[in-house]
C-alpha positions in Angstrom: 0.0 0.0 0.0 2.9 2.4 0.8 4.5 1.7 -2.6 1.3 2.4 -4.4 0.9 5.8 -2.8 4.5 6.7 -3.7 4.0 5.7 -7.3 0.7 7.6 -7.5 2.4 10.8 -6.1 5.2 10.4 -8.6 2.8 10.1 -11.6 0.8 13.1 -10.4 4.0 15.2 -10.1 5.1 14.3 -13.6 1.6 15.1 -15.0 1.5 18.5 -13.3 5.0 19.4 -14.6 4.0 18.3 -18.1 1.1 20.8 -18.3 3.3 24.0 -18.4 5.4 22.5 -21.2 2.3 21.8 -23.3 1.1 25.4 -22.6 4.5 26.8 -23.7 4.4 24.7 -26.9 0.9 25.9 -27.7 1.9 29.5 -27.1 4.9 29.1 -29.4 2.7 27.6 -32.0 0.3 30.6 -31.8 3.2 33.0 -31.9 4.6 31.3 -34.9 1.3 31.6 -36.7 1.0 35.3 -35.8 4.5 36.0 -37.0 3.9 34.1 -40.2 0.8 36.2 -40.8 2.6 39.4 -40.0 5.3 38.6 -42.5 3.0 38.2 -45.5 4.4 39.8 -48.7 3.6 43.5 -49.1 2.0 42.8 -52.4 -1.0 41.2 -50.7 -1.9 44.5 -48.9 -3.5 47.0 -51.3 -1.7 50.4 -51.4 -3.7 53.3 -50.2 -3.9 56.3 -52.6 -2.3 59.4 -51.2 -3.1 62.8 -52.7 -0.1 65.1 -52.7 -0.9 68.8 -53.1 2.6 69.7 -54.2 2.1 67.6 -57.3 -1.0 69.7 -58.2 1.0 72.9 -57.8 4.0 71.7 -59.9 1.7 70.4 -62.7 -0.4 73.5 -62.9 2.8 75.6 -63.0 4.1 73.6 -66.0 0.8 73.1 -67.9 -2.4 75.0 -67.1 -5.2 72.7 -66.1 -2.9 69.7 -65.3 -3.2 70.3 -61.6 -7.0 70.5 -61.8 -6.9 67.2 -63.6 -4.8 65.7 -60.8 -7.4 67.0 -58.3 -10.1 65.3 -60.4 -11.8 68.7 -61.0 -12.0 68.2 -64.8 -14.8 70.8 -65.1 -12.4 73.6 -64.3 -10.0 72.9 -67.2 -12.2 74.7 -69.8 -12.5 77.7 -67.4 -8.7 77.8 -67.0 -8.1 77.9 -70.8 -10.9 80.4 -71.3 -9.3 82.7 -68.7 -5.9 82.4 -70.5 -7.3 82.7 -74.0 -8.8 86.2 -73.4 -5.5 88.0 -72.6 -3.7 85.9 -75.2 -6.2 87.1 -77.9 -5.9 90.7 -76.8 -2.1 90.4 -76.9 -2.2 89.3 -80.5 -4.6 92.0 -81.5 -2.8 94.9 -79.8 0.6 93.7 -80.9 -0.5 93.6 -84.5 -1.9 97.1 -84.4 1.1 98.4 -82.5 3.4 97.3 -85.3 1.1 98.8 -87.9 0.8 102.2 -86.2 4.5 102.2 -85.4 5.4 101.8 -89.0 2.8 104.4 -90.1 4.2 106.9 -87.6 7.7 106.4 -88.9 6.5 106.6 -92.6 4.6 109.9 -92.0 7.5 111.3 -89.9 9.9 110.6 -92.8 7.4 112.1 -95.3 7.3 115.3 -93.3 11.0 115.4 -93.6 11.0 115.0 -97.4 11.0 111.2 -97.9 7.6 109.9 -98.9 8.7 106.5 -100.2 7.2 104.6 -97.2 3.7 106.1 -97.4 2.3 103.5 -99.9 3.5 100.7 -97.6 1.3 101.8 -94.7 -1.4 99.2 -93.9 -4.9 100.1 -95.1 -6.3 99.3 -91.6 -4.7 102.4 -90.2 -5.5 104.8 -93.0 -8.5 106.9 -93.8 -11.4 105.5 -95.9 -10.0 107.4 -98.9 -6.6 105.7 -98.5 -4.7 108.8 -97.2 -2.6 108.4 -94.0 -3.4 110.1 -90.7 -1.2 112.7 -89.0 2.0 111.7 -87.2 0.6 112.7 -83.8 -2.4 110.5 -84.4 -0.2 107.5 -85.2 2.0 108.3 -82.2 -0.9 108.3 -79.8 -2.4 105.1 -81.3 1.0 103.4 -81.2 1.5 104.2 -77.5 -2.1 103.0 -76.6 -1.7 99.7 -78.5 1.7 99.1 -76.8 0.3 99.8 -73.4 -2.7 97.4 -74.0 -0.3 94.8 -75.3 1.8 95.0 -72.1 -1.3 94.8 -69.9 -2.3 91.6 -71.8 0.9 90.0 -70.8 0.4 91.0 -67.2 -3.2 89.6 -67.2 -2.0 86.4 -68.8 0.6 85.8 -66.1 -2.0 86.7 -63.5 -4.5 84.1 -64.8 -1.7 81.5 -64.9 -0.9 82.3 -61.3 -4.6 82.0 -60.3 -4.6 78.6 -62.0 -1.6 77.5 -59.9 -3.2 78.9 -56.7 -6.5 77.1 -57.4 -4.8 73.8 -57.9 -2.8 74.3 -54.7 -5.7 75.2 -52.5 -8.0 72.5 -53.7 -5.1 70.0 -53.6 -4.8 70.7 -49.8 -8.6 70.6 -49.3 -8.7 67.2 -51.0 -7.3 65.6 -47.8 -9.5 67.7 -45.5 -12.2 65.6 -43.8 -15.6 67.0 -44.5 -17.6 63.9 -43.8 -20.7 63.7 -41.6 -18.6 62.1 -38.9 -17.3 65.5 -37.8 -18.8 67.3 -34.9 -18.4 71.0 -33.8 -18.2 71.9 -30.2 -18.3 75.5 -28.9 -17.6 76.2 -25.3 -16.5 79.1 -23.1 -12.8 79.2 -22.2 -11.2 80.8 -19.2 -7.4 80.8 -19.5 -5.2 81.3 -16.5 -5.0 85.1 -15.7 -1.7 86.8 -16.3 0.1 88.1 -13.2 -1.3 91.4 -12.3 -4.1 91.2 -14.8 -7.8 90.5 -14.8 -9.7 87.5 -15.7 -9.4 86.4 -19.4 -12.5 84.9 -21.1 -12.8 83.5 -24.6 -14.5 80.9 -26.7 -13.0 77.6 -27.7 -14.0 75.8 -30.9 -13.1 72.2 -31.3 -13.8 69.9 -34.3 -13.9 66.3 -33.4 -14.6 63.1 -35.3 -17.5 61.1 -34.1 -17.0 57.6 -32.9 -18.9 55.1 -34.9 -21.3 53.1 -32.7 -21.4 49.3 -32.9 -24.6 47.9 -34.5 -25.1 45.8 -31.4 -25.2 48.9 -29.2 -28.3 50.3 -31.0 
């Protein structure tokens, strides 16, 4: 009877010591499974699209409308080119008449000094209806006006190009701004710590927070 008790105690001791070993083995197996899942190839995880505002800026600076296309605002591209086409057309018109009136002024000025050989070469667009040239002072005033309008056309063209870049930049940054219905606005009074020797400071604090999505089971 004594030997049976000793054998039973020994078997029980061995069994109790074997349980931790089995638990450790199971833990190692679970850890190996987790590590194997964590080390999956990167190709199996779909890459998330990231919108970069700087790309919209650079592209609009190089080609008008390219930044708007990157922002997926395709409806703005015709507006961009219309805004650039107007000063471009006025530049061509004013530059053409600037050259005509400039030549006419030089021809009439030379004719007043005894050389009338250039008068027949004056463009008919800047002559009277009967084909006679205008006075030198008239051509000079028209020349200066067309030159001024031509220079303004260049300035407006550059301004429209700059607005095109600014639009692509601003809306490129707003592309990443969260405007979903999950946002909440909280307005509450604020009482900062008073400055030494000063009175009580009061203000308003505005905080924009993202709402926590409720679990369907909690409804």
